[in-house]
All heavy atoms as an XYZ file, in Angstrom:
856
protein
N      63.412     65.508    143.219
C      62.284     66.309    142.766
C      61.975     65.973    141.310
O      62.869     65.758    140.512
C      62.618     67.790    142.910
C      61.565     68.704    142.354
S      62.063     70.428    142.505
C      60.527     71.190    142.167
N      60.712     65.933    140.983
C      60.292     65.623    139.626
C      59.488     66.787    139.055
O      58.632     67.349    139.735
C      59.444     64.347    139.639
O      59.050     64.015    138.343
N      59.792     67.137    137.827
C      59.033     68.160    137.115
C      57.893     67.450    136.403
O      58.123     66.523    135.627
C      59.922     68.880    136.104
C      61.158     69.580    136.671
C      62.068     70.038    135.544
C      60.741     70.743    137.527
N      56.666     67.857    136.663
C      55.492     67.197    136.103
C      54.981     67.965    134.886
O      54.616     69.137    134.993
C      54.383     67.121    137.156
C      53.096     66.499    136.674
C      53.228     65.012    136.403
O      53.751     64.275    137.221
N      52.768     64.574    135.241
N      54.967     67.303    133.731
C      54.385     67.920    132.545
C      52.873     67.740    132.591
O      52.375     66.741    133.100
C      54.961     67.286    131.274
C      56.458     67.499    131.047
C      56.893     66.831    129.756
C      56.809     68.973    131.027
N      52.126     68.701    132.046
C      50.661     68.649    132.104
C      50.057     67.704    131.062
O      50.753     67.173    130.198
C      50.263     70.092    131.809
C      51.343     70.578    130.891
C      52.604     69.922    131.394
N      48.768     67.547    131.127
C      48.002     66.726    130.181
C      48.116     67.290    128.767
O      48.278     66.557    127.803
C      46.533     66.698    130.626
C      45.637     65.966    129.688
N      44.991     66.588    128.642
C      45.273     64.666    129.632
C      44.273     65.700    127.975
N      44.419     64.519    128.559
N      48.031     68.611    128.641
C      48.079     69.280    127.341
C      49.292     70.195    127.267
O      49.507     71.021    128.150
C      46.801     70.116    127.112
O      45.664     69.251    127.228
C      46.805     70.776    125.751
N      50.080     70.008    126.214
C      51.265     70.849    126.023
C      51.436     71.116    124.531
O      52.072     70.365    123.804
C      52.514     70.192    126.611
C      53.842     70.937    126.487
C      53.706     72.402    126.894
C      54.901     70.255    127.316
N      50.769     72.189    124.090
C      50.858     72.613    122.698
C      51.487     73.996    122.674
O      51.823     74.557    123.723
C      49.464     72.653    122.036
O      48.665     73.625    122.702
C      48.792     71.279    122.085
N      51.626     74.552    121.491
C      52.211     75.882    121.351
C      51.500     76.898    122.246
O      52.135     77.760    122.845
C      52.163     76.324    119.881
C      52.793     77.666    119.559
C      54.255     77.704    119.943
C      52.628     77.977    118.084
N      50.195     76.771    122.370
C      49.408     77.715    123.175
C      49.778     77.665    124.658
O      49.661     78.664    125.355
C      47.918     77.437    123.002
N      50.224     76.511    125.150
C      50.532     76.359    126.578
C      52.026     76.399    126.905
O      52.398     76.490    128.074
C      49.993     75.007    127.105
C      48.510     74.853    127.105
C      47.948     74.365    125.784
O      48.692     73.758    124.989
O      46.755     74.616    125.533
N      52.890     76.316    125.915
C      54.325     76.114    126.155
C      54.949     77.156    127.079
O      55.640     76.799    128.042
C      55.071     76.068    124.826
N      54.724     78.420    126.826
C      55.330     79.472    127.657
C      54.844     79.400    129.103
O      55.631     79.509    130.041
C      55.036     80.860    127.094
O      55.679     81.018    125.861
N      53.554     79.186    129.262
C      52.981     79.092    130.613
C      53.512     77.867    131.353
O      53.784     77.928    132.557
C      51.457     79.052    130.540
N      53.664     76.764    130.629
C      54.193     75.549    131.259
C      55.617     75.785    131.730
O      55.967     75.466    132.871
C      54.119     74.339    130.294
C      54.934     73.166    130.812
C      52.671     73.932    130.084
N      56.448     76.365    130.877
C      57.830     76.648    131.283
C      57.873     77.564    132.495
O      58.655     77.351    133.415
C      58.615     77.277    130.131
C      59.303     76.309    129.197
C      59.914     77.051    128.019
C      60.353     75.487    129.907
N      57.029     78.581    132.502
C      57.006     79.521    133.627
C      56.514     78.865    134.909
O      56.938     79.246    136.008
C      56.129     80.725    133.274
N      55.653     77.871    134.789
C      55.056     77.259    135.979
C      55.908     76.150    136.600
O      55.692     75.778    137.748
C      53.673     76.695    135.648
O      53.790     75.550    134.826
N      56.845     75.610    135.842
C      57.670     74.528    136.369
C      58.674     75.066    137.385
O      59.383     76.025    137.123
C      58.413     73.807    135.241
C      57.549     73.008    134.282
C      58.396     72.498    133.113
C      56.872     71.845    134.985
N      58.722     74.433    138.532
C      59.697     74.805    139.563
C      61.007     74.101    139.251
O      61.061     72.872    139.221
C      59.207     74.372    140.949
O      58.000     75.006    141.252
N      62.040     74.878    139.009
C      63.327     74.299    138.676
C      63.942     73.633    139.912
O      63.856     74.174    141.018
C      64.282     75.361    138.137
C      63.833     75.984    136.822
S      63.665     74.798    135.480
C      61.939     74.967    135.092
N      64.561     72.468    139.726
C      65.207     71.783    140.846
C      66.351     72.603    141.424
O      66.862     73.525    140.779
C      65.740     70.496    140.209
C      64.934     70.316    138.968
C      64.606     71.696    138.501
N      66.756     72.232    142.618
C      67.878     72.913    143.267
C      69.127     72.772    142.412
O      69.307     71.771    141.714
C      68.111     72.303    144.652
N      69.993     73.775    142.467
C      71.182     73.796    141.615
C      72.098     72.596    141.830
O      72.792     72.186    140.918
C      71.964     75.090    141.823
C      71.305     76.282    141.175
C      72.178     77.510    141.194
O      73.274     77.512    141.737
N      71.691     78.582    140.599
N      72.098     72.037    143.034
C      73.007     70.923    143.299
C      72.527     69.592    142.709
O      73.284     68.640    142.625
C      73.274     70.757    144.805
C      72.072     70.348    145.618
C      71.265     71.524    146.147
O      71.345     72.624    145.633
N      70.472     71.291    147.179
N      71.285     69.523    142.264
C      70.777     68.290    141.666
C      71.396     68.105    140.286
O      71.327     68.991    139.449
C      69.249     68.318    141.579
C      68.595     68.205    142.942
C      67.109     67.956    142.846
O      66.700     67.116    142.018
O      66.379     68.594    143.601
N      71.971     66.939    140.068
C      72.640     66.653    138.796
C      71.706     66.037    137.758
O      72.015     66.012    136.577
C      73.853     65.740    139.025
C      74.938     66.406    139.844
C      75.459     67.627    139.124
C      76.485     68.367    139.950
N      76.762     69.703    139.445
N      70.584     65.514    138.201
C      69.599     64.949    137.276
C      68.237     65.550    137.574
O      67.769     65.484    138.710
C      69.524     63.417    137.404
O      70.817     62.862    137.141
C      68.521     62.838    136.421
N      67.638     66.154    136.561
C      66.292     66.691    136.691
C      65.343     65.654    136.102
O      65.380     65.380    134.899
C      66.152     67.991    135.935
C      66.985     69.132    136.431
C      67.983     69.091    137.375
C      66.911     70.480    135.992
N      68.529     70.343    137.536
C      67.889     71.217    136.703
C      66.121     71.147    135.075
C      68.082     72.579    136.508
C      66.312     72.506    134.876
C      67.280     73.213    135.609
N      64.508     65.088    136.919
C      63.545     64.095    136.450
C      62.286     64.808    135.945
O      61.721     65.630    136.652
C      63.227     63.120    137.565
C      64.380     62.163    137.793
C      64.260     61.314    139.021
N      65.422     60.464    139.173
C      66.625     60.899    139.574
N      66.813     62.162    139.842
N      67.638     60.058    139.697
N      61.905     64.481    134.736
C      60.733     65.089    134.109
C      59.693     63.983    133.907
O      59.914     63.052    133.138
C      61.089     65.746    132.755
C      59.854     66.367    132.126
C      62.204     66.781    132.933
N      58.599     64.088    134.609
C      57.532     63.092    134.519
C      56.589     63.475    133.376
O      55.873     64.468    133.454
C      56.776     63.018    135.842
C      55.696     61.952    135.855
O      55.397     61.358    134.786
O      55.125     61.711    136.932
N      56.606     62.680    132.321
C      55.776     62.957    131.144
C      54.548     62.056    131.082
O      53.859     62.016    130.067
C      56.616     62.788    129.880
N      54.241     61.362    132.166
C      53.147     60.383    132.153
C      51.780     61.000    131.889
O      50.900     60.344    131.344
C      53.118     59.606    133.467
O      52.879     60.475    134.564
N      51.585     62.257    132.245
C      50.273     62.892    132.051
C      50.064     63.407    130.626
O      48.940     63.683    130.229
C      50.104     64.043    133.038
N      51.143     63.527    129.853
C      51.031     64.078    128.495
C      50.103     63.232    127.625
O      50.323     62.048    127.432
C      52.401     64.123    127.817
C      53.241     65.366    127.972
C      54.548     65.215    127.191
C      52.521     66.613    127.559
N      49.073     63.855    127.126
C      48.138     63.162    126.240
C      47.888     63.969    124.967
O      47.757     63.403    123.885
C      46.820     62.894    126.959
N      47.817     65.274    125.104
C      47.613     66.159    123.952
C      48.827     67.062    123.858
O      49.068     67.882    124.751
C      46.357     67.006    124.145
C      45.076     66.199    124.195
C      43.864     67.091    124.432
O      43.824     68.211    123.878
O      42.976     66.653    125.177
N      49.600     66.908    122.775
C      50.811     67.710    122.633
C      51.191     67.805    121.167
O      50.703     67.051    120.328
C      51.965     67.125    123.451
C      52.273     65.688    123.152
C      53.174     65.354    122.155
C      51.661     64.667    123.859
C      53.456     64.028    121.868
C      51.931     63.341    123.586
C      52.836     63.021    122.588
N      52.051     68.771    120.896
C      52.596     68.933    119.554
C      54.090     69.171    119.692
O      54.671     68.886    120.742
C      51.869     70.056    118.784
C      51.946     71.413    119.473
O      52.828     71.618    120.341
O      51.127     72.291    119.139
N      54.711     69.713    118.673
C      56.160     69.912    118.719
C      56.596     70.879    119.807
O      57.758     70.891    120.190
C      56.691     70.400    117.358
O      56.001     71.601    116.990
C      56.503     69.343    116.280
N      55.679     71.665    120.324
C      56.018     72.571    121.430
C      56.473     71.773    122.659
O      57.287     72.258    123.438
C      54.837     73.460    121.776
N      55.970     70.562    122.819
C      56.416     69.717    123.931
C      57.907     69.426    123.795
O      58.653     69.451    124.790
C      55.619     68.416    123.974
N      58.366     69.177    122.568
C      59.797     68.973    122.349
C      60.579     70.242    122.671
O      61.655     70.181    123.260
C      60.066     68.551    120.906
C      59.497     67.210    120.455
C      59.814     66.963    118.982
C      60.012     66.075    121.322
N      60.025     71.388    122.292
C      60.692     72.663    122.587
C      60.832     72.874    124.087
O      61.882     73.323    124.557
C      59.909     73.829    121.974
O      59.901     73.725    120.585
N      59.792     72.550    124.833
C      59.844     72.687    126.292
C      60.916     71.758    126.861
O      61.723     72.158    127.700
C      58.465     72.410    126.931
C      58.573     72.239    128.437
C      57.497     73.541    126.589
N      60.950     70.523    126.388
C      61.948     69.573    126.872
C      63.370     70.004    126.510
O      64.286     69.886    127.326
C      61.651     68.175    126.333
C      60.388     67.531    126.889
C      60.051     66.258    126.113
C      60.535     67.239    128.380
N      63.545     70.524    125.314
C      64.865     71.014    124.912
C      65.287     72.217    125.753
O      66.466     72.355    126.116
C      64.881     71.356    123.421
C      64.823     70.147    122.482
C      64.526     70.585    121.055
C      66.117     69.347    122.553
N      64.341     73.078    126.088
C      64.650     74.222    126.947
C      65.025     73.757    128.352
O      65.959     74.286    128.970
C      63.482     75.204    126.994
C      63.681     76.376    127.938
C      64.894     77.263    127.644
O      65.471     77.191    126.535
O      65.281     78.045    128.543
N      64.313     72.764    128.865
C      64.671     72.209    130.173
C      66.072     71.600    130.125
O      66.861     71.765    131.064
C      63.648     71.170    130.622
C      62.272     71.700    131.007
C      61.318     70.548    131.297
C      62.366     72.636    132.213
N      66.380     70.914    129.021
C      67.718     70.334    128.860
C      68.769     71.432    128.824
O      69.835     71.302    129.419
C      67.764     69.489    127.578
C      69.095     68.829    127.309
C      69.376     67.658    128.220
O      68.966     67.605    129.373
N      70.098     66.699    127.717
N      68.474     72.534    128.140
C      69.416     73.657    128.067
C      69.636     74.253    129.450
O      70.774     74.512    129.863
C      68.889     74.729    127.109
C      69.892     75.861    126.856
C      69.234     77.074    126.233
N      68.299     77.728    127.122
C      68.637     78.495    128.182
N      69.896     78.682    128.497
N      67.707     79.074    128.923
N      68.548     74.483    130.183
C      68.663     75.050    131.529
C      69.437     74.126    132.457
O      70.283     74.577    133.233
C      67.280     75.326    132.107
C      66.560     76.466    131.421
C      65.183     76.688    132.012
N      64.448     77.706    131.277
C      63.246     78.131    131.610
N      62.614     77.622    132.656
N      62.637     79.061    130.880
N      69.145     72.838    132.384
C      69.855     71.870    133.214
C      71.344     71.876    132.869
O      72.206     71.915    133.761
C      69.258     70.475    133.034
N      71.643     71.840    131.577
C      73.037     71.838    131.132
C      73.806     73.054    131.585
O      74.988     72.963    131.923
N      73.145     74.203    131.633
C      73.832     75.426    132.075
C      74.209     75.360    133.555
O      75.068     76.109    134.009
C      72.958     76.657    131.803
O      71.866     76.703    132.697
N      73.589     74.427    134.279
C      73.901     74.242    135.700
C      74.677     72.947    135.943
O      74.790     72.480    137.075
C      72.608     74.240    136.523
C      71.808     75.540    136.489
C      70.467     75.369    137.184
C      72.608     76.670    137.134
N      75.155     72.333    134.856
C      75.930     71.108    134.982
C      75.079     69.883    135.275
O      75.582     68.880    135.782
N      73.798     69.957    134.940
C      72.889     68.838    135.184
C      72.368     68.311    133.855
O      72.725     68.808    132.782
C      71.725     69.296    136.072
N      71.526     67.302    133.930
C      70.873     66.751    132.745
C      69.440     66.418    133.099
O      69.093     66.368    134.272
C      71.591     65.495    132.273
C      71.578     64.367    133.294
C      72.385     63.169    132.835
O      73.048     63.223    131.818
N      72.314     62.092    133.572
N      68.612     66.223    132.058
C      67.236     65.823    132.336
C      67.078     64.331    132.070
O      67.797     63.745    131.255
C      66.187     66.628    131.531
C      66.294     66.376    130.031
C      66.282     68.113    131.846
C      65.133     66.950    129.229
N      66.154     63.749    132.782
C      65.781     62.350    132.573
C      64.268     62.327    132.428
O      63.541     62.618    133.380
C      66.204     61.515    133.780
C      65.820     60.060    133.681
C      66.208     59.310    134.944
O      67.412     59.177    135.206
O      65.285     58.882    135.670
N      63.805     62.020    131.227
C      62.375     62.024    130.961
C      61.814     60.649    131.312
O      62.267     59.630    130.787
C      62.082     62.377    129.494
C      62.702     63.745    129.173
C      60.584     62.368    129.216
C      62.761     64.078    127.717
N      60.864     60.651    132.197
C      60.281     59.406    132.678
C      58.872     59.240    132.128
O      58.124     60.201    132.010
C      60.254     59.389    134.203
C      61.645     59.510    134.800
C      61.635     59.628    136.302
O      60.692     60.144    136.890
N      62.701     59.160    136.932
N      58.526     58.002    131.797
C      57.190     57.625    131.339
C      56.724     58.446    130.134
O      55.581     58.912    130.072
C      56.187     57.705    132.481
C      56.538     56.787    133.630
C      55.532     56.860    134.763
O      54.486     57.484    134.654
N      55.845     56.197    135.856
N      57.621     58.607    129.187
C      57.270     59.349    127.971
C      56.301     58.533    127.122
O      56.544     57.358    126.863
C      58.527     59.661    127.168
N      55.215     59.137    126.685
C      54.274     58.434    125.800
C      54.962     58.030    124.487
O      55.895     58.700    124.031
C      53.185     59.471    125.527
C      53.355     60.528    126.554
C      54.786     60.505    126.964
N      54.492     56.961    123.894
C      55.056     56.477    122.629
C      55.029     57.575    121.572
O      55.990     57.772    120.832
C      54.304     55.218    122.139
C      54.734     54.835    120.728
C      54.530     54.065    123.091
N      53.938     58.308    121.498
C      53.809     59.365    120.480
C      54.866     60.459    120.676
O      55.357     61.015    119.697
C      52.412     59.995    120.507
C      51.307     59.025    120.162
C      51.241     58.779    118.693
C      50.045     57.902    118.368
N      50.083     57.370    117.043
N      55.236     60.743    121.918
C      56.291     61.729    122.171
C      57.628     61.189    121.680
O      58.411     61.911    121.060
C      56.363     62.076    123.660
C      57.411     63.132    124.025
C      57.062     64.482    123.407
C      57.530     63.251    125.536
N      57.880     59.916    121.929
C      59.115     59.281    121.441
C      59.153     59.319    119.909
O      60.184     59.604    119.312
C      59.193     57.832    121.918
C      59.431     57.686    123.393
C      59.408     56.195    123.803
N      59.578     56.072    125.212
C      60.745     56.132    125.845
N      61.848     56.304    125.146
N      60.812     56.038    127.152
N      58.021     59.050    119.278
C      57.947     59.071    117.814
C      58.221     60.469    117.280
O      58.952     60.637    116.302
C      56.577     58.590    117.345
C      56.335     57.125    117.582
C      54.917     56.704    117.244
O      53.993     57.518    117.275
N      54.733     55.432    116.935
N      57.631     61.447    117.903
C      57.825     62.829    117.474
C      59.290     63.242    117.627
O      59.865     63.868    116.746
C      56.906     63.751    118.283
C      56.690     65.160    117.778
C      56.092     65.168    116.376
C      55.784     65.925    118.735
N      59.896     62.865    118.743
C      61.311     63.185    118.981
C      62.200     62.518    117.935
O      63.156     63.133    117.439
C      61.712     62.756    120.391
N      61.874     61.288    117.569
C      62.647     60.585    116.549
C      62.469     61.247    115.190
O      63.439     61.453    114.458
C      62.226     59.101    116.478
O      62.491     58.500    117.750
C      62.990     58.364    115.395
N      61.247     61.603    114.863
C      60.951     62.256    113.592
C      61.743     63.556    113.437
O      62.246     63.860    112.361
C      59.448     62.529    113.474
C      58.953     63.098    112.156
C      59.190     62.110    111.019
C      57.481     63.436    112.269
N      61.887     64.301    114.524
C      62.602     65.579    114.487
C      64.087     65.443    114.808
O      64.808     66.431    114.846
C      61.935     66.589    115.428
C      60.721     67.213    114.793
C      59.485     66.587    114.857
C      60.814     68.403    114.083
C      58.367     67.140    114.245
C      59.713     68.964    113.462
C      58.489     68.323    113.551
O      57.396     68.857    112.936
N      64.543     64.211    115.059
C      65.967     63.968    115.265
C      66.512     64.404    116.613
O      67.718     64.619    116.743
N      65.650     64.536    117.611
C      66.119     64.953    118.944
C      65.945     63.848    119.989
O      66.138     64.082    121.171
C      65.427     66.258    119.419
C      65.774     67.416    118.499
C      63.919     66.073    119.525
N      65.608     62.651    119.531
C      65.381     61.551    120.473
C      66.627     61.224    121.296
O      66.542     61.057    122.511
C      64.868     60.304    119.745
C      65.738     59.887    118.572
O      66.393     60.757    117.964
O      65.747     58.687    118.262
N      67.786     61.167    120.661
C      69.019     60.858    121.386
C      69.375     61.982    122.344
O      69.744     61.730    123.499
C      70.174     60.608    120.394
O      69.797     59.547    119.520
C      71.442     60.227    121.119
N      69.247     63.205    121.887
C      69.554     64.356    122.736
C      68.700     64.362    123.996
O      69.166     64.690    125.089
C      69.329     65.649    121.943
C      69.603     66.966    122.668
C      71.074     67.072    123.063
C      69.221     68.141    121.795
N      67.440     63.969    123.864
C      66.523     63.962    125.002
C      66.468     62.614    125.728
O      65.745     62.474    126.707
C      65.113     64.345    124.530
C      64.950     65.777    124.045
C      63.563     65.982    123.447
C      65.189     66.766    125.183
N      67.230     61.639    125.250
C      67.198     60.321    125.888
C      65.910     59.570    125.614
O      65.444     58.794    126.446
N      65.334     59.787    124.445
C      64.057     59.152    124.083
C      64.217     58.193    122.907
O      63.368     58.126    122.031
C      63.022     60.225    123.725
C      62.548     61.111    124.857
C      61.648     62.229    124.325
C      61.802     60.294    125.901
N      65.285     57.420    122.900
C      65.505     56.477    121.817
C      64.405     55.423    121.804
O      63.831     55.105    122.835
C      66.862     55.772    121.972
C      68.046     56.686    121.924
C      68.400     57.295    123.267
O      67.710     57.146    124.250
N      69.500     58.015    123.298
N      64.129     54.888    120.618
C      63.143     53.801    120.535
C      63.537     52.646    121.439
O      64.716     52.397    121.655
C      63.199     53.391    119.057
C      63.740     54.582    118.355
C      64.670     55.245    119.324
N      62.542     51.928    121.932
C      62.794     50.862    122.902
C      63.043     49.493    122.277
O      63.576     48.620    122.921
C      61.605     50.758    123.852
C      61.494     51.972    124.724
C      60.399     51.797    125.708
N      60.338     52.972    126.557
C      59.563     53.079    127.586
N      58.755     52.107    127.913
N      59.570     54.179    128.310
N      62.616     49.292    121.027
C      62.766     47.964    120.432
C      62.842     48.077    118.920
O      62.526     49.102    118.338
C      61.584     47.080    120.819
O      60.411     47.562    120.184
N      63.262     46.974    118.287
C      63.305     46.959    116.827
C      61.917     47.113    116.223
O      61.741     47.768    115.220
C      63.938     45.651    116.340
C      65.389     45.819    116.003
C      65.955     44.607    115.328
O      65.375     44.135    114.332
O      66.989     44.147    115.801
N      60.932     46.519    116.864
C      59.555     46.638    116.390
C      59.127     48.102    116.413
O      58.522     48.598    115.474
C      58.625     45.806    117.268
C      57.170     45.909    116.871
C      56.278     45.101    117.796
O      56.644     43.956    118.109
O      55.240     45.634    118.194
N      59.469     48.786    117.485
C      59.134     50.198    117.611
C      59.862     51.006    116.536
O      59.307     51.923    115.958
C      59.495     50.691    119.014
C      59.032     52.073    119.297
N      57.700     52.427    119.354
C      59.724     53.209    119.525
C      57.596     53.705    119.622
N      58.814     54.205    119.720
N      61.121     50.664    116.275
C      61.892     51.357    115.245
C      61.225     51.188    113.892
O      61.129     52.137    113.117
C      63.339     50.819    115.208
O      63.925     50.988    116.496
C      64.169     51.552    114.181
N      60.739     49.997    113.609
C      60.032     49.747    112.356
C      58.769     50.600    112.267
O      58.461     51.172    111.231
C      59.677     48.267    112.259
O      58.871     48.042    111.146
N      58.048     50.690    113.372
C      56.836     51.518    113.423
C      57.173     52.986    113.172
O      56.480     53.684    112.443
C      56.175     51.359    114.790
C      54.948     52.199    114.986
C      54.407     52.091    116.408
O      54.537     51.019    117.023
O      53.866     53.093    116.882
N      58.276     53.452    113.744
C      58.689     54.834    113.551
C      59.068     55.096    112.100
O      58.765     56.159    111.555
C      59.870     55.174    114.471
C      59.555     55.235    115.945
C      60.842     55.434    116.733
C      58.581     56.353    116.248
N      59.739     54.133    111.463
C      60.111     54.298    110.073
C      58.867     54.415    109.207
O      58.796     55.246    108.314
C      60.988     53.133    109.598
C      61.479     53.306    108.173
C      62.320     54.551    107.993
O      63.226     54.811    108.771
N      62.019     55.336    106.982
N      57.867     53.596    109.488
C      56.606     53.666    108.740
C      55.951     55.022    108.920
O      55.452     55.617    107.968
C      55.649     52.568    109.209
O      56.180     51.309    108.936
N      55.970     55.530    110.142
C      55.399     56.845    110.431
C      56.168     57.925    109.683
O      55.581     58.814    109.075
C      55.413     57.094    111.935
C      54.845     58.417    112.321
N      53.500     58.694    112.266
C      55.445     59.552    112.751
C      53.291     59.941    112.646
N      54.461     60.474    112.947
N      57.486     57.837    109.716
C      58.329     58.808    109.029
C      58.070     58.783    107.525
O      57.969     59.831    106.882
C      59.795     58.506    109.324
O      60.628     59.434    108.702
N      57.952     57.584    106.956
C      57.651     57.447    105.529
C      56.314     58.101    105.184
O      56.185     58.780    104.173
C      57.621     55.980    105.112
C      58.990     55.326    105.158
O      60.005     56.056    105.224
O      59.040     54.085    105.145
N      55.322     57.896    106.031
C      54.005     58.474    105.812
C      54.075     59.998    105.822
O      53.519     60.667    104.951
C      53.019     57.988    106.880
C      51.619     58.610    106.842
C      50.917     58.291    105.531
C      50.799     58.134    108.024
N      54.782     60.554    106.790
C      54.916     62.012    106.874
C      55.600     62.547    105.619
O      55.164     63.543    105.039
C      55.683     62.425    108.149
C      56.054     63.890    108.114
C      54.859     62.117    109.383
N      56.657     61.882    105.185
C      57.363     62.319    103.968
C      56.448     62.290    102.748
O      56.441     63.225    101.954
C      58.592     61.451    103.733
S      59.911     61.742    104.913
N      55.666     61.227    102.611
C      54.739     61.140    101.479
C      53.712     62.257    101.529
O      53.386     62.864    100.504
C      54.035     59.781    101.471
C      54.874     58.674    100.890
C      54.015     57.447    100.627
N      53.260     57.085    101.816
C      53.467     56.016    102.561
N      54.429     55.186    102.245
N      52.741     55.775    103.628
N      53.188     62.533    102.711
C      52.191     63.596    102.841
C      52.783     64.953    102.489
O      52.131     65.783    101.863
C      51.613     63.611    104.260
C      50.720     62.425    104.621
C      50.376     62.471    106.105
C      49.464     62.409    103.782
N      54.020     65.179    102.907
C      54.669     66.454    102.594
C      54.931     66.595    101.095
O      54.809     67.680    100.540
C      55.974     66.591    103.387
C      55.821     66.797    104.868
C      57.165     66.733    105.561
C      55.140     68.120    105.186
N      55.298     65.498    100.453
C      55.574     65.530     99.018
C      54.315     65.731     98.192
O      54.362     66.267     97.091
C      56.290     64.261     98.593
C      57.723     64.117     99.087
C      58.279     62.743     98.734
C      58.611     65.204     98.499
N      53.169     65.317     98.716
C      51.901     65.462     98.004
C      51.437     66.907     97.949
O      50.641     67.264     97.105
C      50.826     64.597     98.642
C      51.018     63.129     98.390
C      49.986     62.289     99.117
O      49.074     62.837     99.773
O      50.072     61.054     99.036
N      51.909     67.732     98.843
C      51.441     69.131     98.909
C      51.954     69.951     97.764
O      52.817     69.917     97.132
C      51.858     69.769    100.230
C      51.040     69.241    101.347
C      51.323     70.016    102.608
C      50.352     69.582    103.684
N      50.405     70.402    104.825
């Protein structure tokens, strides 16, 4: 069974998305989360994924996020939860891109 994330997953939708997802049977050891539809999201998407990971872990299972958009991987790396969610960068080039993004965010925060 695969849990399908919606096209939009922001703070406004997070609670409803969690409530609408049908949890896999308790005997399933891997919960597959299909993130291919995600196009508009913010950090609430990470919160939803972390909550799914927590729920899975409480039943002795884990989540496997499939087809995660690059921007979701970048966001997870920026917030330091990429390894926890299994969303590590795929290549050195991607890692370089993430570092540039992280540097930009830091500069913007320092300018405020």
